[in-house]
C-alpha positions in Angstrom: 16.7 -12.4 -6.7 19.3 -9.8 -6.1 17.2 -6.9 -7.7 13.5 -7.5 -6.5 12.2 -4.3 -8.2 13.6 -5.2 -11.6 10.4 -5.9 -13.3 8.2 -3.4 -11.3 7.8 0.5 -11.5 9.0 2.1 -8.4 8.9 5.7 -7.3 11.4 7.6 -5.1 11.0 7.6 -1.2 10.7 11.5 -1.6 7.6 11.2 -3.6 6.2 8.5 -1.4 6.8 10.8 1.7 5.4 13.8 -0.1 2.2 11.8 -0.8 1.8 10.5 2.6 2.7 13.7 4.5 0.4 15.8 2.3 -2.4 13.4 3.7 -0.9 12.9 7.3 1.7 15.6 8.1 2.8 14.1 11.5 3.7 11.1 9.9 7.3 9.8 10.9 7.6 6.2 9.5 6.0 4.5 6.5 4.4 1.9 8.7 0.9 1.1 9.8 1.6 2.0 13.5 3.2 5.5 12.6 0.5 6.3 10.0 -2.5 5.4 12.6 -0.7 7.7 14.9 -0.3 10.5 12.6 -4.1 10.0 11.6 -5.4 10.1 15.1 -3.2 13.2 15.8 -4.6 15.0 12.7 -8.2 13.8 13.8 -8.7 11.9 10.4 -11.4 9.5 10.1 -10.1 5.9 10.5 -12.3 2.8 9.5 -10.8 -0.5 10.6 -11.9 -3.8 9.6 -10.8 -7.4 9.7 -9.1 -8.5 6.6 -9.9 -12.2 7.2 -13.0 -12.4 4.9 -11.5 -10.0 2.5 -8.4 -12.4 1.8 -10.0 -15.8 2.2 -9.9 -17.7 -1.3 -9.2 -14.3 -3.0 -6.5 -13.6 -5.6 -3.9 -11.1 -4.7 -5.4 -8.6 -7.5 -8.8 -8.9 -6.2 -7.8 -8.1 -2.7 -6.0 -5.0 -4.1 -8.9 -4.1 -6.1 -11.4 -4.4 -3.0 -8.7 -2.2 -0.7 -8.7 0.3 -3.6 -12.4 0.4 -4.4 -12.6 4.1 -3.5 -9.6 5.0 -5.6 -10.0 6.8 -9.1 -10.2 4.7 -12.1 -6.7 5.3 -13.3 -5.0 6.7 -10.1 -1.5 6.1 -9.2 -1.1 4.1 -6.2 2.0 4.2 -4.0 2.8 0.8 -2.5 5.1 0.1 0.6 5.8 -3.5 1.3 8.5 -5.0 3.4 10.5 -5.2 0.1 10.5 -1.3 -0.1 12.8 -1.3 3.0 15.5 -3.6 1.7 18.7 -2.2 0.8 18.2 -0.4 -2.6 14.6 -0.9 -2.3 12.0 1.6 -3.0 8.1 2.2 -3.0 6.2 0.6 -5.7 3.7 2.4 -7.9 0.9 1.3 -10.3 -2.3 2.6 -11.8 -5.4 1.1 -10.4 -6.4 0.2 -14.0 -3.3 -2.3 -13.9 -4.2 -3.7 -10.7 -3.7 -7.4 -12.1 -0.6 -6.5 -14.0 1.0 -5.1 -10.9 0.1 -8.1 -8.8 1.6 -10.5 -11.4 4.7 -8.6 -11.9 5.1 -8.4 -8.2 4.7 -12.2 -7.8 7.2 -12.9 -10.7 9.8 -10.3 -9.4 9.4 -11.0 -5.6 8.2 -14.5 -5.4 5.3 -13.7 -3.1 2.0 -11.9 -3.4 1.5 -8.2 -2.4 -1.0 -9.1 0.4 1.0 -11.7 2.0 0.5 -11.2 5.6 3.0 -8.5 6.1 2.5 -5.1 6.6 1.4 -3.1 3.3 0.9 0.7 2.9 -1.2 2.0 -0.1 -1.2 5.7 -0.7 -3.9 7.1 -2.9 -2.9 10.8 -3.4 -5.5 11.9 -5.8 -8.5 10.3 -3.9 -6.9 11.3 -0.5 -6.9 8.3 1.4 -4.3 5.6 2.8 -5.2 1.9 3.2 -3.0 0.1 5.7 -3.0 -3.6 5.8 -1.5 -4.8 9.0 0.2 -8.1 9.6 -1.9 -8.8 12.5 -4.9 -9.4 10.1 -6.8 -5.9 10.0 -7.4 -3.3 7.6 -7.3 0.5 8.2 -8.6 3.1 5.7 -7.6 6.8 6.7 -9.4 9.5 5.1 
């Protein structure tokens, strides 16, 4: 899979940074640690929970829908996974109404599920929140 993004819609890093920095101006890296630090610096509300129960026996699209439950029905969500950082990679984007199609396309193109145990950042610019899925097994929602 030389072009992991070939069957997925992507957005530019500039658009992803603009969305993230609108919510968290002090963000320096598009990683859970950096985003959490920026949230603390901005005095944002951060809610942290264990991801264990959320991902147990659930499909990838079900987990994504749970993580994005507070997003608007057809909101564009920016997704940063480890694949986004590969050479030539970019953040992904999908509409919340197309959650299952995105999860299926990601699996088909990348060969793994979106919520695979690695870090994942979900930016919801319209609803003004960020979801961080940390590889150590917790989820943080920043508002």
